[in-house]
Backbone as CSV, one residue per row, in Angstrom:
resi,resn,N_x,N_y,N_z,CA_x,CA_y,CA_z,C_x,C_y,C_z
1,MET,-0.212,-7.361,58.070,-0.521,-6.614,56.869,-1.965,-6.851,56.435
2,ALA,-2.514,-8.025,56.713,-3.896,-8.311,56.323,-4.857,-7.374,57.048
3,LEU,-4.616,-7.139,58.329,-5.461,-6.227,59.089,-5.324,-4.798,58.558
4,ALA,-4.105,-4.382,58.282,-3.885,-3.050,57.727,-4.600,-2.900,56.388
5,GLN,-4.572,-3.931,55.572,-5.263,-3.900,54.285,-6.767,-3.711,54.486
6,GLN,-7.352,-4.387,55.481,-8.773,-4.230,55.771,-9.085,-2.803,56.234
7,LEU,-8.238,-2.251,57.069,-8.435,-0.882,57.531,-8.373,0.106,56.373
8,TYR,-7.507,-0.174,55.418,-7.353,0.684,54.246,-8.542,0.537,53.289
9,GLU,-8.948,-0.686,53.022,-10.024,-0.938,52.062,-11.379,-0.552,52.611
10,GLY,-11.577,-0.691,53.904,-12.824,-0.253,54.529,-13.476,-1.333,55.347
11,LEU,-14.033,-0.926,56.452,-14.760,-1.794,57.360,-16.117,-1.167,57.639
12,ASP,-17.079,-2.008,58.003,-18.399,-1.518,58.365,-18.291,-0.772,59.690
13,VAL,-18.617,0.496,59.667,-18.519,1.314,60.866,-19.902,1.703,61.404
14,GLY,-20.890,0.908,61.030,-22.248,1.178,61.512,-22.925,2.204,60.635
15,GLU,-23.388,3.283,61.251,-24.027,4.343,60.485,-23.084,4.835,59.403
16,GLY,-23.568,4.930,58.211,-22.724,5.388,57.119,-22.084,4.252,56.347
17,GLY,-22.258,3.010,56.800,-21.746,1.853,56.067,-20.258,1.657,56.211
18,SER,-19.639,1.248,55.124,-18.222,0.913,55.106,-17.373,2.163,54.907
19,ALA,-16.228,2.190,55.579,-15.323,3.327,55.447,-13.889,2.858,55.577
20,GLY,-13.018,3.422,54.759,-11.581,3.208,54.917,-11.131,3.974,56.152
21,LEU,-10.397,3.341,57.028,-10.036,3.968,58.304,-8.619,4.503,58.356
22,ILE,-7.755,4.046,57.433,-6.387,4.557,57.383,-6.032,4.888,55.940
23,THR,-5.034,5.752,55.790,-4.512,6.048,54.465,-3.552,4.929,54.058
24,TYR,-2.979,5.045,52.907,-2.096,4.024,52.348,-1.046,3.569,53.355
25,MET,-0.982,2.253,53.595,-0.129,1.774,54.693,1.264,1.347,54.250
26,ARG,1.490,1.212,52.976,2.817,0.788,52.524,3.660,2.005,52.152
27,THR,3.997,2.769,53.157,4.762,3.985,52.927,5.684,4.246,54.106
28,ASP,6.765,4.908,53.838,7.637,5.355,54.917,7.758,6.879,54.877
29,SER,6.814,7.510,54.209,6.791,8.954,54.084,6.463,9.612,55.425
30,THR,6.955,10.813,55.605,6.609,11.607,56.783,5.667,12.752,56.420
31,ASN,5.284,12.835,55.150,4.388,13.907,54.701,2.958,13.647,55.153
32,VAL,2.312,14.695,55.657,0.909,14.627,56.047,0.194,15.758,55.312
33,ALA,-0.925,15.437,54.692,-1.679,16.424,53.927,-2.088,17.601,54.806
34,ASP,-2.065,18.789,54.227,-2.462,19.991,54.969,-3.872,19.857,55.532
35,ILE,-4.781,19.290,54.761,-6.158,19.142,55.225,-6.235,18.241,56.455
36,ALA,-5.397,17.202,56.503,-5.360,16.306,57.668,-4.767,17.021,58.877
37,GLN,-3.727,17.811,58.663,-3.140,18.564,59.765,-4.138,19.578,60.323
38,ASN,-4.860,20.244,59.431,-5.850,21.223,59.883,-6.983,20.554,60.658
39,GLU,-7.426,19.377,60.183,-8.480,18.645,60.890,-8.003,18.223,62.279
40,ALA,-6.779,17.747,62.378,-6.227,17.331,63.667,-6.105,18.519,64.617
41,ARG,-5.676,19.659,64.101,-5.556,20.854,64.933,-6.928,21.307,65.432
42,GLN,-7.919,21.237,64.564,-9.289,21.609,64.938,-9.804,20.672,66.041
43,TYR,-9.570,19.370,65.865,-10.013,18.381,66.853,-9.354,18.629,68.216
44,ILE,-8.061,18.835,68.223,-7.330,19.064,69.472,-7.824,20.337,70.148
45,SER,-8.021,21.380,69.364,-8.493,22.643,69.921,-9.876,22.504,70.546
46,GLN,-10.780,21.800,69.847,-12.136,21.625,70.356,-12.183,20.700,71.571
47,ARG,-11.420,19.643,71.526,-11.507,18.623,72.583,-10.665,18.961,73.816
48,TYR,-9.476,19.531,73.587,-8.541,19.743,74.701,-8.209,21.208,74.972
49,GLY,-8.478,22.069,74.010,-8.177,23.488,74.170,-6.970,23.911,73.358
50,ALA,-6.983,25.169,72.953,-5.924,25.713,72.089,-4.545,25.679,72.739
51,SER,-4.492,25.631,74.052,-3.194,25.614,74.729,-2.404,24.332,74.431
52,TYR,-3.068,23.304,73.894,-2.391,22.055,73.556,-1.858,22.041,72.127
53,LEU,-2.059,23.120,71.399,-1.599,23.181,70.015,-0.267,23.908,69.906
54,PRO,0.656,23.390,69.101,1.858,24.169,68.816,1.472,25.322,67.878
55,PRO,2.287,26.361,67.795,1.963,27.495,66.927,1.732,27.105,65.462
56,ALA,2.442,26.090,65.013,2.308,25.626,63.621,2.417,24.102,63.608
57,PRO,1.809,23.458,62.615,1.927,21.994,62.533,3.390,21.583,62.321
58,PRO,3.797,20.466,62.885,5.178,20.016,62.675,5.414,19.638,61.214
59,GLN,6.604,19.882,60.741,7.019,19.489,59.396,8.249,18.594,59.550
60,TYR,8.165,17.390,59.014,9.264,16.437,59.144,9.926,16.225,57.795
61,ARG,11.179,15.900,57.828,11.913,15.564,56.610,12.408,14.136,56.734
62,THR,12.352,13.431,55.630,12.848,12.059,55.645,14.361,12.061,55.450
63,ARG,15.009,11.148,56.107,16.448,10.970,55.929,16.747,9.708,55.130
64,ALA,15.692,8.949,54.832,15.870,7.688,54.115,16.050,7.943,52.626
65,VAL,17.096,7.379,52.099,17.316,7.463,50.662,16.322,6.530,49.976
66,GLY,15.630,7.049,48.974,14.667,6.219,48.246,13.366,6.007,48.992
67,ALA,13.043,6.892,49.935,11.790,6.759,50.686,10.606,6.868,49.733
68,GLN,9.534,6.199,50.062,8.346,6.201,49.224,7.571,7.491,49.465
69,GLU,7.977,8.550,48.823,7.395,9.866,49.044,6.145,10.120,48.210
70,ALA,5.763,9.204,47.342,4.586,9.415,46.497,3.307,9.433,47.324
71,HIS,3.277,8.737,48.430,2.113,8.686,49.303,2.413,9.480,50.569
72,GLU,1.348,9.961,51.203,1.585,10.613,52.486,1.767,9.556,53.567
73,ALA,2.118,9.995,54.750,2.318,9.093,55.878,1.009,8.380,56.223
74,ILE,1.138,7.194,56.775,-0.054,6.476,57.229,-0.680,7.273,58.367
75,ARG,-2.007,7.406,58.309,-2.727,8.159,59.327,-4.193,7.754,59.282
76,PRO,-4.963,8.101,60.308,-6.413,7.871,60.234,-6.995,8.719,59.108
77,THR,-8.015,8.236,58.434,-8.642,9.012,57.371,-9.375,10.226,57.922
78,SER,-9.823,10.151,59.165,-10.455,11.296,59.818,-10.278,11.178,61.323
79,VAL,-9.738,12.231,61.932,-9.602,12.213,63.389,-10.948,12.397,64.066
80,MET,-11.936,12.854,63.308,-13.274,13.061,63.875,-14.001,11.741,64.127
81,ARG,-13.551,10.656,63.506,-14.153,9.323,63.709,-13.469,8.703,64.915
82,GLU,-14.078,8.860,66.070,-13.485,8.372,67.313,-13.811,6.888,67.500
83,PRO,-12.908,6.124,68.109,-13.115,4.678,68.278,-14.441,4.317,68.989
84,GLU,-14.798,5.090,70.010,-16.027,4.740,70.741,-17.300,4.964,69.917
85,LYS,-17.203,5.709,68.845,-18.360,5.913,67.970,-18.453,4.802,66.943
């Protein structure tokens, strides 16, 4: 959890200084923001081609009673920030 907290709070990523690398990590939500889904679709299309995209982003429903739905699912803050960069 300490490492996840650092990723959430922000690490020095070189150019541009410190950046949070993941969204809120204490969640069991399956919701992903539309803007994040659109960014991921754009990245996949540019990097791998449109043939790798499903017609629409997947939509998941939670089956857990009392799931922490206030936050979206844990995810990278930007798919455009690639590890090698």
